[in-house]
C-alpha positions in Angstrom: 52.2 102.9 -27.4 51.1 100.4 -30.1 53.1 97.3 -30.9 54.0 98.8 -34.3 55.4 101.9 -32.6 57.2 99.9 -30.0 58.8 97.7 -32.7 59.8 100.7 -34.9 61.2 102.8 -32.0 62.8 100.1 -29.8 62.9 96.8 -31.7 65.9 95.0 -33.1 66.3 94.5 -36.8 65.1 90.9 -36.4 62.0 92.0 -34.5 61.2 94.7 -37.1 61.6 92.3 -40.0 59.4 89.7 -38.3 56.7 92.3 -37.5 56.7 93.7 -41.0 56.3 90.2 -42.5 53.4 89.1 -40.2 52.0 92.5 -38.9 52.0 90.8 -35.5 54.3 88.6 -33.4 54.0 84.9 -34.1 57.3 84.3 -32.3 56.6 84.7 -28.6 60.3 84.9 -27.7 60.7 87.9 -30.0 57.7 89.6 -28.4 58.9 88.9 -24.9 62.4 90.3 -25.8 60.8 93.5 -27.0 58.9 93.8 -23.7 62.2 93.5 -21.8 63.7 96.2 -24.0 60.9 98.5 -23.1 61.5 97.7 -19.4 65.1 98.8 -19.9 63.9 102.2 -21.2 60.9 103.0 -18.9 60.3 102.8 -15.2 56.9 101.2 -15.7 55.7 99.0 -18.6 52.2 97.5 -18.7 50.3 95.5 -21.3 46.9 97.1 -21.9 44.2 94.9 -23.6 42.8 96.4 -26.8 40.4 94.3 -28.8 41.9 90.8 -29.4 45.4 92.1 -28.8 47.1 94.7 -26.6 49.2 97.8 -26.5 51.9 99.0 -24.1 51.4 101.7 -21.4 54.8 103.2 -20.7 55.6 105.7 -17.9 58.7 107.7 -17.0 61.4 107.2 -19.6 64.7 106.4 -17.9 67.7 108.8 -18.2 70.1 105.8 -18.5 69.4 102.4 -20.1 69.1 99.9 -17.3 71.0 96.5 -17.5 69.1 93.7 -19.1 68.7 90.5 -17.0 70.2 87.5 -18.7 69.7 83.8 -18.1 73.2 83.2 -19.4 74.7 85.6 -16.7 73.5 83.2 -14.0 75.8 80.5 -15.4 74.0 77.6 -13.5 75.1 78.6 -10.0 71.8 79.6 -8.3 71.5 76.4 -6.3 74.4 77.6 -4.1 72.9 80.0 -1.5 75.8 82.4 -1.3 76.2 83.0 -5.1 75.1 86.6 -5.0 77.2 87.3 -1.9 80.3 85.8 -3.5 79.7 88.0 -6.6 79.3 91.1 -4.4 82.4 90.3 -2.3 84.5 90.0 -5.5 83.1 93.2 -6.8 83.8 95.0 -3.6 87.4 93.9 -3.4 88.4 94.3 -7.1 88.9 97.8 -8.5 90.8 99.2 -11.5 94.0 97.8 -10.1 94.2 94.3 -11.7 94.2 91.2 -9.4 95.9 88.3 -11.1 97.1 84.7 -10.6 95.8 81.2 -10.7 92.3 80.5 -9.3 93.7 79.5 -6.0 96.0 82.5 -5.6 93.2 84.8 -6.8 90.9 83.5 -4.0 93.8 83.8 -1.5 94.6 87.4 -2.5 90.9 88.5 -2.1 90.6 86.5 1.2 87.8 84.5 -0.3 89.4 81.7 1.7 88.5 83.2 5.0 91.4 81.6 6.8 94.8 80.6 5.6 94.1 77.0 6.7 91.3 76.9 4.2 93.8 77.7 1.5 96.3 75.3 2.8 93.9 72.3 3.1 93.3 72.4 -0.6 97.0 71.9 -1.5 99.9 69.5 -0.7 101.5 71.6 2.0 103.6 70.2 4.8 103.3 72.8 7.5 103.0 72.9 11.3 99.5 74.1 10.8 98.3 71.2 8.6 100.1 68.6 10.7 98.3 69.8 13.9 95.0 70.0 12.0 95.1 66.5 10.5 97.0 64.5 13.1 95.5 61.0 13.5 92.6 61.7 11.1 91.8 59.2 8.4 93.0 60.5 5.0 89.6 60.0 3.4 88.1 62.4 5.9 90.8 64.9 5.0 90.1 64.4 1.3 86.3 64.9 1.8 86.8 68.2 3.6 89.5 69.5 1.2 87.5 68.7 -1.9 84.5 70.6 -0.6 86.6 73.6 0.6 88.3 73.7 -2.8 84.9 74.0 -4.6 85.2 77.7 -3.9 87.6 78.1 -6.8 85.2 76.8 -9.4 82.4 78.9 -7.8 84.8 81.9 -8.1 85.5 81.1 -11.8 81.7 81.0 -12.5 81.4 84.4 -10.7 84.1 85.9 -12.9 82.5 84.6 -16.1 79.1 85.9 -14.9 80.5 89.4 -13.9 82.3 89.6 -17.3 79.1 88.8 -19.2 77.3 91.5 -17.2 79.9 94.0 -18.3 81.2 94.7 -14.8 84.8 93.4 -15.1 87.5 92.8 -17.7 88.6 89.2 -17.5 91.7 88.0 -19.3 92.8 84.3 -19.3 96.2 83.1 -20.5 98.1 79.8 -20.2 101.4 79.6 -18.3 104.0 76.9 -17.9 105.9 76.4 -14.6 109.4 75.0 -14.3 110.9 72.9 -11.5 112.5 76.1 -10.3 109.2 78.1 -10.3 110.0 80.1 -13.4 107.1 81.1 -15.6 106.7 81.3 -19.3 103.5 82.5 -21.1 102.1 80.1 -23.8 99.8 80.7 -26.6 96.5 78.8 -26.6 97.5 76.4 -29.4 100.7 75.2 -27.6 98.9 74.9 -24.2 96.1 72.9 -25.7 98.6 70.7 -27.5 100.3 70.0 -24.1 97.0 69.3 -22.3 95.8 66.9 -25.1 99.1 65.0 -25.1 99.1 64.8 -21.3 95.5 63.4 -21.3 96.5 60.8 -23.9 99.3 59.6 -21.6 97.0 59.4 -18.6 94.4 57.5 -20.7 97.1 55.2 -22.0 98.2 54.3 -18.4 94.5 54.3 -17.2 95.1 56.6 -14.3 94.1 60.1 -13.2 96.5 63.0 -12.7 95.7 63.1 -9.0 96.7 59.4 -8.8 99.9 60.0 -10.7 100.9 62.9 -8.5 99.9 61.4 -5.1 101.1 57.8 -5.6 104.5 58.3 -7.4 105.8 54.8 -6.5 103.0 53.1 -8.3 104.2 51.4 -11.5 101.6 53.2 -13.7 102.5 56.5 -12.0 106.2 56.0 -12.7 105.5 55.2 -16.3 103.3 58.3 -16.6 106.0 60.6 -15.2 108.7 59.1 -17.5 106.4 59.7 -20.6 105.4 63.1 -19.3 109.1 64.1 -18.9 109.8 63.0 -22.4 106.7 65.0 -23.6 107.8 68.4 -22.0 111.5 68.0 -22.8 111.3 66.7 -26.4 107.8 67.1 -27.9 107.0 70.7 -26.9 109.6 72.1 -29.2 108.9 75.8 -28.4 109.7 75.2 -24.8 112.6 72.8 -25.5 114.3 75.4 -27.6 114.3 77.8 -24.7 115.8 75.1 -22.4 112.6 75.3 -20.4 111.4 72.2 -18.5 107.7 72.6 -17.9 106.5 70.8 -14.8 102.9 71.8 -15.5 100.7 74.3 -17.2 98.0 76.3 -15.6 95.5 79.1 -16.4 96.4 82.6 -15.3 93.6 85.1 -14.6 93.7 88.9 -14.7 90.6 90.7 -13.3 89.8 94.4 -13.0 86.6 96.4 -12.7 85.5 98.2 -15.9 86.3 101.9 -15.4 82.8 103.1 -16.2 81.4 100.9 -13.4 83.8 101.8 -10.6 81.3 104.1 -8.8 78.1 102.0 -9.1 79.3 98.4 -9.5 77.1 96.9 -6.7 74.0 98.9 -7.7 74.5 98.0 -11.3 74.8 94.3 -10.4 71.6 94.4 -8.2 69.6 96.1 -11.0 70.9 93.6 -13.6 69.6 90.7 -11.6 66.6 92.4 -10.1 68.0 92.1 -6.5 67.2 94.4 -3.6 69.6 97.4 -3.3 72.6 96.3 -1.2 72.5 98.0 2.2 74.9 95.8 4.3 78.3 97.0 5.2 81.2 95.1 3.6 82.0 93.3 6.9 78.4 92.2 7.2 78.4 91.0 3.6 81.6 89.0 4.0 80.4 87.6 7.3 77.1 86.4 5.7 79.0 84.9 2.8 81.3 82.9 5.1 78.6 81.8 7.4 76.3 80.6 4.5 79.3 78.9 2.9 80.1 77.0 6.0 76.5 75.8 6.5 76.2 74.8 2.9 79.4 72.8 2.9 78.5 71.0 6.1 75.1 70.0 4.7 76.7 68.8 1.5 79.3 66.7 3.4 76.7 65.3 5.7 74.6 64.2 2.7 77.7 62.4 1.4 78.2 60.7 4.8 74.5 59.6 4.9 74.9 58.0 1.5 78.0 56.1 2.7 76.1 54.9 5.8 73.3 53.5 3.6 75.6 51.8 1.0 78.5 50.5 3.2 77.0 49.4 6.5 78.4 46.1 7.6 76.2 43.0 7.0 74.3 41.6 10.0 74.0 38.0 11.2 70.8 36.2 12.1 70.6 37.9 15.5 70.8 41.4 13.9 74.4 42.0 15.0 76.9 43.7 12.7 79.6 41.4 11.2 82.8 43.4 11.0 85.5 42.7 8.4 83.1 41.3 5.8 83.2 44.1 3.2 84.7 43.2 -0.1 87.3 46.0 0.1 91.0 45.4 0.0 91.9 48.9 1.2 92.1 48.8 5.0 92.2 52.6 5.3 89.0 52.9 3.2 87.4 50.1 5.3 88.3 52.0 8.5 86.9 55.2 6.9 83.5 53.5 6.4 83.5 52.3 10.0 84.2 55.9 11.2 81.4 57.2 9.1 78.9 54.6 10.2 79.8 55.1 13.9 79.4 58.9 13.7 83.0 59.5 14.5 83.8 60.9 11.1 81.0 63.5 11.3 82.3 64.7 14.7 85.9 65.0 13.4 84.6 66.9 10.3 82.7 69.3 12.5 85.9 69.9 14.5 87.9 70.5 11.3 85.3 72.9 9.9 85.4 74.9 13.2 89.1 75.4 12.8 88.9 76.1 9.1 86.2 78.8 9.6 87.8 80.4 12.6 87.8 84.2 13.1 90.3 86.2 11.0 92.2 87.4 14.1 93.2 83.8 14.8 95.0 83.5 11.4 98.3 81.8 11.4 101.4 83.7 10.4 102.1 82.8 6.7 105.7 83.8 6.7 106.9 80.5 8.0 105.1 78.2 5.6 107.0 76.0 3.1 105.1 73.9 0.6 105.7 70.7 -1.2 104.0 70.8 -4.5 103.7 67.3 -5.9 103.0 68.7 -9.4 106.4 70.4 -9.6 108.5 67.4 -8.6 108.1 64.9 -5.8 109.5 66.2 -2.5 111.0 69.3 -4.0 110.2 72.5 -2.1 108.7 75.5 -3.9 110.9 78.4 -2.7 108.5 81.1 -3.8 106.4 83.1 -1.3 103.0 81.6 -0.4 101.1 84.2 -2.4 103.0 83.2 -5.6 102.7 79.5 -5.2 100.6 77.9 -7.9 97.6 75.5 -8.0 98.0 71.8 -8.3 97.4 71.1 -12.0 94.7 68.6 -11.4 92.7 71.0 -9.2 90.4 72.2 -12.0 89.9 71.6 -15.7 92.4 73.5 -17.8 90.5 73.6 -21.0 87.3 75.3 -19.9 
């Protein structure tokens, strides 16, 4: 097949106009795009040298157009070793019945958090399980583990965006406001973005983060933020105020379902789209590989962080080479203690113990019926009465305006 024939039969209008103007390709990107289109239509496509140029040898036209690999579909996640497995687990568990909720509840519903403790450690829950898990552990160690565990939710969001771009799922995202009594109201994008922008302005005015405001309520700046925030949601967001609705926070609500025309071949389509081997593992094997790879990846990431702390915050030494304790220029005693635990290797041991508990086998899961949460984003020390599966994410857990 000559280039001219290939362009006229399979080229886009842009490729055709370009070829008619120059009678050849002077734009290599357009030429490579045509080659990929031919690969979608034929089992084998080879460039055959002819004179100073080449033609295409095409064999076995496909009955169905194969998916086209896309750099955009990768969405920057390929450095995480379990990216493909996470995509496949989601595809395996979602069907034409929609799965919906905040990112955290979506992950919990699909058991992407392999144990309930993983889900709890990312939130401000006061439970028997978390008390036993974190007893006598420096809070900076807890934060380091929980931040890394919670990274699953952003990874899941990237998976959903990627699967949506590949045409495998329908993804709908809306804003919702949550009241102090756990009532919900749907918001349009304009109102939600107005709220987020105003909230950000207040935080910048007080020079604090939302995490700081919610976790250190007695701080003077935090108190000022909450006063201004209350005024914002009660008086400035008129659409909510008219309904007598007090918005504690706003979050993104995700609705996900498999496209009906992909129900029967979703995993095969995904593998073809990204040029992966055909999936031949059982679902249990796939999920086990995903959880094992995730655990090892997180441990390596945490240990890299600990090694950096060891290098930057080791105590100074005297003339005899002995460490001089208590000489760091840090006013926070708990942080100073944390550095000592990291340098001595105790922190690494405790983190390994915690990860063993967090990645325990599913048959050791804790009964969730007895859990009660304290969500600092709803109001300090007020219990969320809703069932665990309905409880929402902390508003500072991920960017709202993505």
